[in-house]
N, C-alpha and C positions, 0 to 999 in steps of 0.2 A: 491632364489635370491642371488646375490653375494654381499658381504660386500665390499663397496668402502673404508670405513674407519673402522679400527679395533683398538680400544684403549684397552690396557691391563695393569691393575694394576698400573695406573699412580699416583704417589705421588709427590706433590710439596710443598716445605717449603720456608719460608722467614726468614732470620735472621734480627731481629729488636732489638732495645734497650730494649723492654719489654719481649724479649724471642723469641723462635722459633714459628712462626705462621704456623700451619699446614693447608694450604689452600685447598689442594686436597688430599684425603686419599684413596688410592687403587682403583681408578676409572677404571671401565671396561665397555665398550659398543661397539656396532657396528652400523654403518649407512649403509643401503643397497643402491645400485645403484638406482637412481630415487626417493628416499624417501625424504620427508620433515620432519625433526626432530625438534620439539620445545623443547628447554631446558629452564626450568623456575625455579625460586627460589628467595629468598630475596637477598639483597646485602650481599656479603661475603659468599655466598653458594658455590663458586668455579666455577661458570658458565664461566665467562670470563677468569679467570686465566688458566684453563686447555686448553682453546682454544689458548691462547697466548703461552702457553708452547709447544703445539704440533707444532706450527708454528715458534718456535724459536724467539719469540718476547718479552720474559721476560728479564729484566735486571739481569744479573748474575755477581757479587752479586747485590742485596741481595737475589734474588730468587735462588733456588737450586732444580733441578729435582732429587729426591732421587731414584726413580725407575720408570720403566714403558716402554712400547713400544707403538708406534702409527703407524700402518701399513696402508699406503695409496698407492694404485696402485702397490702393491708388494714391496714397500720400507718402511723401518722403519725410520720415520722422526726424531726419537730421535738420530739416529747415523749419520745423514747426516751432511756435513760441512755447514758453513754459506753460502758459494757460491751455493751449491746444493739446499739449502732451498730457496734462493732468486730466483732461476729458477722456483721452484714450486709455490711459492707465486706470485700471479698475473697471472701466466700461467695456471697451473692446478688447483690451489685453489684461488678463488677470495674472497676478504674481503670487507665488508661494515661496517664501524664503526659508533658509535652513533652520534658524533658531526661533521657535515660536515665542519664547520668553522675551526676546529682544524685539521681535516683530509686532507682538501684541502689546498694547498699552496696559501696564499693570494696574493703573488707577481707574480704568474704565471697565465697566461690565462688558461681557462678551456680547450681550444683546445690543448695547449702545454702539459698539464698534461695527457691528453688522449694519445697524440702522444708519450710521453716518455714510457708509458706502452707498447704500440704496437711496438715501435722500439726495446724494450728490448726482447720481447717474440715472435715476428713474423718477417717475412722477408718483410713486406709491406714497401714501400717507395714511395715518390712522390705523384702522383695523386691518386694512389690506397690507400695510407695511409690516405690522406685527405678524400677520399670518405668513408672509414671505420669509421672515427671519426664522420662524419656527420650522417652516418647510425646509429651509436650507440646512439647519442643524439636523433635521431628521434625515435628509438626503445623505449627509456625510456620516451618519451613524451615531450621532450623539443621543444617548438614551434620555428619555423624559425631557425633550428639548425645551418645552415651554417653562418648565420649572427651573431651567438652568440659565435663562436669559439674564437673570439678575446676579449671576455669579461672576467672579473675577478670574482672570487667567490662572492665578496660583491655585485655584480650587479644582483645576482640571489636571489630569495626568499628561505626560509628554505626548503620548499618542493622540489624546483627545484635543490638546492644544493644536497639534498639527492638522487635525480634522477641521478645527475652527478656521485655521488659516486657509484651508482649501475651500471652505464655505465662503469666506470673504473673497477669495480669488474667483469663485464661480458665481458670486452673487448676482451679477448682471448678465449672466449667460454670455461670457466673452467668446469671441471667435478664436482667440489664442490664449492658452494657459501656459505660463512659463514657471517651472518649478526648479529652483536653484538649490541643489543638495538637500532636497526636502525630507529625506529619510536618513540622513547621515547620523544624526544623534539618537536614533531610535533602535531598540533591540530588534532582532530579526523577525520575531513574531508580529510586532506592531508594524514593522516595515512591510511585511507581506500584506497586512490588512490595508495599509495606505495604497500600495500598488494595485490591489484589487479594486479599491475605491476609485482610483483614477481611471482604470480600465473601464469600469462601469459608467462613470461620468462621460467618458469619451463615447461609449456605445449609445448612451441615452440621449446625449445632446450634440453629438457630432463635432465636439470641440477638437481643434488642432492643439497639439501638445509639444512643447520643447522641454525635455527633462535633462537638466545639467547635473552631472554626477562624476565621481571618480570610480564608480563601481560598475565594472563590466557585467556583473551578474544581474544588476538591476536593468541595464540596457537590454540584455538578452531576454528578460521577462516582459518588458514593457514596450520596447520601441519597434517601429517598422524599419527605420533607417538609423544607422550609427555614424557619428562623425567624430573621428579621433583627432584631437588637437595637441600640439606641442610647440612651444616657443612662439605662441601667437599665430600659428599657421595650422592649416588642415593637413594632416599627414595621410589620412585615408577616410573615405566616405562611401557608403553604399548600403544595400539591404543587409539587415543583421545577419541573416543566414549566410550570405555570400562572404561578408567580411570575416565572420567568426570561423567559417570552414576553410577559407582560402585567403588569409591576410597577405597583402602585398607590401606593406611597410614593415620594416624591422621593429619599429616602435609598437605597432599594433600587435605583432607577433609576440613581443616581449610581455606586453600587458596580458595577453591571453595565456601565455605560458606560465605566468606567475599566479594564475588562479588555482586554488586547490581543486582537485578533481575527485569526484565521488569514487570511493573505494581505494583511494591512494593510501599507501602506508603512512601512518601518522609520524613515524620517525624520519621520513624522507624530507630533506630540506627543500623548500619551495624555491623555484627559480627567481632570481631578482635581477632587474636591469642594472648593469654596472654603472658607476658614476653618479653624477648629480644633475638636476635640471640646469639649464644654462643661466648665466648671469644676464638678465634682460637689459642691463645697462651696458653690457659689453658682449653683444651677440657674436658668436663665431661666424666666420664667412661660410657660405654654402648652406648645406642642409643643417638645421640647428641640432639634429639628433646625431650627426656624424661622429662627434667625439665619443659617444657612448655606444657606437654601433660597429661590431666587429665585421659586419658585412660591407661596410662603407668602402667605396672606391675613391681613388684620388680626386675624381670629379666631384664627389659628395662634399669634399672639404673646400671647394672653391666656387661652386655654382649652386644656387637654390633651385631644386627641381620643381617644375610646375606640376599641377594636378593633371593627370592624364587617365584615360579610360583603360581599364583592363580589357585585353583583347576579347572581342565578342560580347562585351557588355556596355550598355549605355549608362548604367546607373552606378557601377562600382568604379571608383576613382582612387588613385593613390599618387603620392609625390615621392618618387625615388628614382635614382639613376641605375639601380641594380635590379636583377631578376631574382627575387626572393625564393620562389618555388624551386628554381633550378639550383640555387645555392644550398637550400635545405636538402634537396635530393642528393647533391654531391656530398654534403656532410654525412648524411645517413649511409651512403654507399662506402665512404671512407671508414666510418665507424664499424660497419659490418665486416669490411675487409680486415681491419685490425683484430677483430674478435675471432 
């Protein structure tokens, strides 16, 4: 397969009154053509920041891209001018943000906002332009699309506004669609509808998708590959089935264990990862998750583990100095012996 997006050694910092915040630390990964990548992690893990960095959407200052390349369709996004990036954003790369009320302009009609995107990135005009706008709203499931072109965002429900954002993101048939926490503010029923919509769009148009979220359940439903981030680094990455069934990072294991399971007793307390995310202005030495990890070895506190392959797999990678399956098996054996 061909890598549509290839990020190499991306490092992003912020200058703040409290010091230099190291938001992204040497991030490298590829997204293949036609793949759906789910990027998951707690707030502050670097998920959204690195996406904004490669699209040129971070305010500089206080943000600063210290190093890195982001190759998309043969171009290094990090070296392009603002004008060249604007041509790629919305055209070849579509974005869907978390909050549609802040992403959509409240004083412009939905039809006009779609029209502006199409006028910038296509040659459509007149009746053909209007027909494309109606078609887009129809594709994303907006009822009576032609009648709603003259309506404003506040006249749509939350789920419908999110569909409008997806229509804007898909307007120019981008090769890559990036959704950043696109279903976080929606109830579970509407969330399921949006996920179904994105799956259908991918099937119909072959779009490559990056879905940024904190919800492992969404990743399980939508993604081919999951990438778990913490402290601005990749902790684990691989096929969804492999990572979910056999996590190798204690952080991934903790995220999965904290999910409610079907049929679980309602009064049983959910597992929670102890401690708090690291202070990105004062990162601990070694593995950033080590202070919260009871599996951590002495080496975890002094050396940053590199990403390495799980034995027998070329696709499943993890960053840890310990053997998690062996440690879990030992804990289970000890618990059984005590009982």
